[in-house]
N, C-alpha and C positions, 0 to 999 in steps of 0.2 A: 502506223505503230501507235501514234498518239491517240487515234480514234479507238484502237483496241484497248489501250490503258483506260481511256475515259469510259468506255463501255463496261469494262471490268469493275472499275471503281463504282460506277452507277449501280451495277448489279449487286455488289457487296453492300452498298448503302441501303438498297431496297431490302436485301435479306435481313440486315441488322434492324431496320425499321420495323419490318414485319414481325421479327422475333420479339422486339420490345413491345409491340402492340399486342401480340399474343400473350406475352407474360403479363401485361397490364390487365388484360381480360381475365386471365386465370386468377390473378391476385384479387381482382374485384369480386369474383365468385367465391374464392376461398375466404376472403375477409367477411363477406356477407354471412357466410355460415359460422365463422368464428364469432362474430359480433352478437349472434343470437344466444350464446351460452348464458345461462342464468347467473354464472359467476361474475358477469360483467354488468348486471342489472344496475348497480350503483357505482360501477367502476369508470375509470377514464383510460383511454388508449391513445397513444401517439405512434403512428407507424409510417415509415418512409423507406422507399426503395429507390436507389439511384443507379444510373450507369456510372460505375466508378472511374471510367476512362474520360468521360465527358462531363460528368456532374448532372446530366439530364435526369429530370424526375420521371421515373417509370410508374410509380404508384405512391399516393399519399393519402392518409386518412388522419385528419386532425394533426397534421405534421407540424403545425405551428403552436400546438398546445404544450406549454411547459409543464413537465412532471418531475417528480422525484426520480432520480436516476439509479439509485443504489450503485453498485460497482461498475456499471457500464460507463460511468464517468471516467474510469481509468483509461478508456480509449482516448479521451481528450487529453488527459494529463500526460500520458506516455508519448503521444504524438508531439505535444508541445516541448517536452523535455528532450526528445530526440532532435527536434528541429533547432531549438535554441541552445542547448548544451552540447549536442553532438554525440554520436555513438561512442566515441573514444574518451569522453569525459570521465575523469576519475576524481574521487574524494581523497583528501589528505588528512591524516591525523599526525600531529607532531608531538614528539616526546622530547622534553628538555630537562635540564637540571640547573639548579641555582647553587651558589656557593662555590667552594673549592674542594678539590680532591687532594688529600694529603695521606700518603702511605696507604692507599686503598680505602680511605674513609672519606665519604662525601659529607662534608659539613654544609649541608643544604638540603633542598627538597627535590623530589622527582615529580615532574609536572607533565601530565598528559593533556594536551590541548586539542579539543575536538574541532573538526571542520565539516560536520554534518554527515559523515559517512554512515549510512543506514546498515551497512554490511558488517561493521566491526563486531566480532564475536559471533557472527551468524554461522550456523552449521551447514549452510547451503554450498559453501565452497571450502576446499581444504585450506586455502591460504587465509581465510577469514575466521576459522574456528578459534574459540577462546584459547585453547591450549597453544595453538600456533602463535597467536598474538602475545600471549604471556611469555612464551619461549623467545620470541623476538626481543621483547623488552629485557629479559634476563641476559640474552646473548650480547645485547648492546652495552649493558652494564659491565659484563665481563670483559668486553673489548676495551672499555675505558679503564679497566683495572679497578673498578669500584666493587668493594667487598662488604662494606658497611654503609648504611644510609642513616645519618644522624637526624635527618629532618623528616618531613611528612611525605606521604603519597597524596598528591593533589590531582584530582580529576577536574579539569577546567572546561566547563561548558559555556563560558561567558561570551563566546563568539556570537551566539544568538540570544535574544531576549528570553524572559522566563514564561512567556505566553506559549506553553507547550501544546495546548489543545486548540484546534480550530473552534470558532464559535458555532453553535448549533449541534455539537455532539451531546448525546443524552447521558444522563447519570447511569442508566442501566448498562451502557456500553463501556465507559471509560476505565473501569477497573479490570476489564477482561483483556485477554491477549490481543484481540482484534481492535481494541480501542487504545492501544499503547500510544502514549504521547510522544511528540517529537523532542529532539535534543541535539545540540551541537556535538554532544559526545554520547552516541548510542552504545549499547552493549547487549549482545545476544538478542537483537531485534526488540529490545526493551521489554522483555517478558521473561517469566519463569514458570515452572510447573509445580503443582502440588499433587501429592497422592492422597487418596481417601480410602477409608474402610467403612462401608455401610453398616448400619445396625442389623440386628437379626429379625426385627419386626418392622412393619410399615409405620412410619412416623417417628421411629426412634432416632436418637442422635447419630450423626455421622462423625467419625473421628478423622482428624488430619493425620497424615503419615508422619514420617520423621521430620520434625520441625528443624532439627539441626542442619538439614540439608538446604534450608532456605537462608536468607540473609538475617543476621542477628539484630539488625536495626528495624526489622518489620515486626508488627504485632497484629495478631488475627483475632477477630471476634467471630466465632464459628456458630452460625445459626442454621446450618444445613440439617435437613432431616432425610430419613431414608424413604425413597420413593418405591412405588410398586414395581413388580417384575416388568421388564421391557420399557420402562419409562425413560431410561437413559439419563443423559446429562442435562439437568435443568438448574445448574449451579451458576450463580452470578456473583461477581466480586464488585464491591463498591469502595472506591478509594478516590483520592484526589492527588494531583501532582504535588510532589515534595512532602507528602504526609508519610507517617510510618504506620498508620492504622488502616487495616483492610477488613471490611465486613464481608462475610461470606453468607449468602442466603440462597434459598431454593431447595431443590431435592436432588438426591443422587440415587439412581436406581439400585435396588437391593442386589441385583445380579450384575452390576456394572463394575468393570475393572479398567479404569481409564485415568490418566493424568489430566488435570485441568490446567489450562494456561491462564495466567494472570498477567496484568501489565505491571511493570516496575514503576513505582511512583517517582523515583529519582535514579535513572539508569547510570548516570555518571558516578554516583556514590557507590552503586553496585560494582562498577568497574574498579574503582579505587580499592574497595574491599578485596576483590578477587586478585588484583595485582599484589596487594600487601600480603595476603595469605600465601600466594604462590612464591613470593620472594622469601618469606619466612620458612616455607617448606624447603627452600634451597639454601638455607643457612644464612640468610640476610637478617639484619636487625633493622626494624623500621619503627617509627613513633606512631603517628596518628594518620587516619585517612580523612580526607577533606574533599568536599565538592564545592567548586566555585561557580556561582551562577551569574554573577555580575563582574565586569572588568575589575581585576585586582591590581594591586600595586607591586606585584612581583616584578623585580627588575634584574637586569644583568643575567638573563637566562642563556644557557648555551645549548645548541642542538645536540641531540643524542641519537634520534631515530625518526625517520619518516615512514609511516605506514600508508600504503596506497591501496585503494579499493579495487575490485574488479571493474572493468569498463562498464559504462552505462548500458551498453547493449545487453550485457549479461544480467544486470540488475533489472532491466525492463522485462526480460524473459520471466523472471520469478515474480515480478510485480503483477503482471497480467495472468500468468499461468496459475499462481496460487493466491492471487488477489490479496496481496499483503498491503494493508492500509497504511502502515507506517512508511513504506517506501514512497507512496504517493505524496504524503505530507512532507517528507524530507525533500522531495523534488520541488514541491511548490515553494518551500522556504529557500531552497537553493536558488531558484529562479529570482526570487526577491533579492537575495544577497549578491548574486552575480550581475543581474541586469536591471535591478530596481534600486530603491533607496535604502532598503534594509532587508533583513532575513525574516520578516514577519510573514505569516500566512496571508494577511490582507495585501501586502505589497506583492507577494508572489502571484496571487490571483489577478492583481492589476496588470502585471507583466503578461500573464496568459491572455487576458481579455484584449489588451492593447495589440498583442501580436495577431490574434485572429481577426481583429478589426481590419488590419492591413490586408487580410485575405478575403474580405467581403462578408465576414460574419458579424452580425449585429451584436454588440456586447450585451444588449438587453435580453438576448436569448441564452446567455450564460450567467444565469442568476445562481451562483454557486458559492459555497462557504468553505469548501475543502477540496482536496485533490483526489480523494479516494472514493467518495460517494457515500460515506457512512452517515453524513448529516441528512436527516429526513427533510431538512429545509431546502435542499438543493432543488432547482427547477431548470431543466434544459429540455428543449423540444427535440423530437427525433430528426427533424430536417437538419438542424444545426449539427447534430452528432453525425448524421450520414454525410454531410458536406465535408466534415473533417476527415472522415474515413476515406472519402473520395480524394481529398487533397493528399493524404498519406500515400495512397496508391501510386502517386506520380513522383514520389521522392526517392532519393538514393538509399534512404534508410528503411524503405518499405519492407524488405525481407526480414530485417530484425523485428520490426513491428508486427508483421504478419505471423512470424514464427512464435511470437509470444502469446498469441491467442489460443485458448484451450479448444479442444474438439468436443462439441456437444451435438448430439443428434446427427453425428457425422458431418458437422458443419463447423468451420472455423469462426468462432464467435466468443465474445466476452459476455459473461452472464452478470447479473446483478440481482441481489436479494436482500431486502430488509423488510421490516414489518409491512405487510400488505403492498409491497412493491416487488415487481419482477420485471426484468429487462434482458434483452439480448441485442448485441450489436456486432456486426462482422461482415464477412464476405462470402459470396457464392458465385456460381457460374464458371464457365471456362475462363482460365487465366484471371480469375477473381474480377470479372468485368461487372459484377453487381455488388453493391454494398447496401447495408440495411441497418435500421435501428427500430426496435419494437419495445416500447415501454408501457407498462400497465401499472396503474395505481388503484388502490381501494377495491380490489377484487374480493369476492367472497369464496368460501370453501377452502380446500387444501391447496398448498403451493404445488404439490406434486400433480394434482389434477389440472391446475391452471397451466403448468409447464408443458404438459402433454398436448394441451390444446394449442399452445404457442408453437410447439414443434410441428403440429399438423399444418398450421398456417405457413410456417417457414419452409416446409417440405416443397411448397410450390416453387421455391427458388432453386431447387436442385436441378 
């Protein structure tokens, strides 16, 4: 019997080895054809394919070359968050009041203290939508018998420091929805939308829609012009954290009908405004709205409400599926807050690197400045990324991780796109026994054409 098992095991080992050798040969041929494309004449490529069960290298081409990752970096951030925070981790937002309640009158302030929840006010869950959050606050006041608030509505984001943007993010990105900065008190994924009406002729002025639907403390300098038919959305917003001035530049297609997403310079202030307006609409009197960025001297506060986020597993799903940069940056700062010295991005990245070092990953191969991949200064090689994918395959949280990957080219993989950068990282083969990372920098030609060539190469893994 033992001989039979030994023979069977040896046979299976030979079959697996032969298959791996065949795949390696096929990949070598496919990559040779891929590398001949003119679009890579001045480009750089890092490509790794591993056996995700054993971590064995099946194929590598410049696998140790560090390149800008774009959003494929999210595969590393999400794996780290799942491992160190856990699938069931939730964020908490606390609502307090100060002063005393006398005959339905609160002689004090309403204070909303953020704990880093990136889902607060998000439309992706019923429980996190703005109206749901606002109603929870209203109901908690009613339960306490509070009918009038004599003090202020205070949005307290002081749990984290004021460095809301990772170093390395560029000016052209940070005013737009995908460049929304971090905050201990997020609101609506720290973004808002604007409507536009193009002019009737090419190059004419574009008008902003109903400004009254935006926040009254924001001011816009509109320099957008009307673009030609089919030119689409080439609008960029330029702003900085905690400012109230937003410059709008670029072109808006003459035939375009689309809302444009912008980042909120101070999301906590936006939340205080929405809470105040909602309470006023429900018969409450309030004084002023206030955003607190540094630890305040508010004392003797009393708990009113705790708002709990969806579990991390659900947030990770949207993080990878829709590539929400804000979520990744909130994860990194949370790692710093929970497992490091403070809630800074720098400290969070240190926690990330220190953890992967314990798993045999050289920290020098994780030369990163953020958790989302938006910074063009990031440098990671495909071998390190593939090793982390292989590690994830063996963990109890793998299903959550795998399910969060989008489906491209009929393959489960996370994409990444920034200027002159394209990447894919994911799984293939029966029972996901193969993992891979393919990163390209400085290609020429269109992204669509380059993407199709990458698909052709990755088809070898099917």
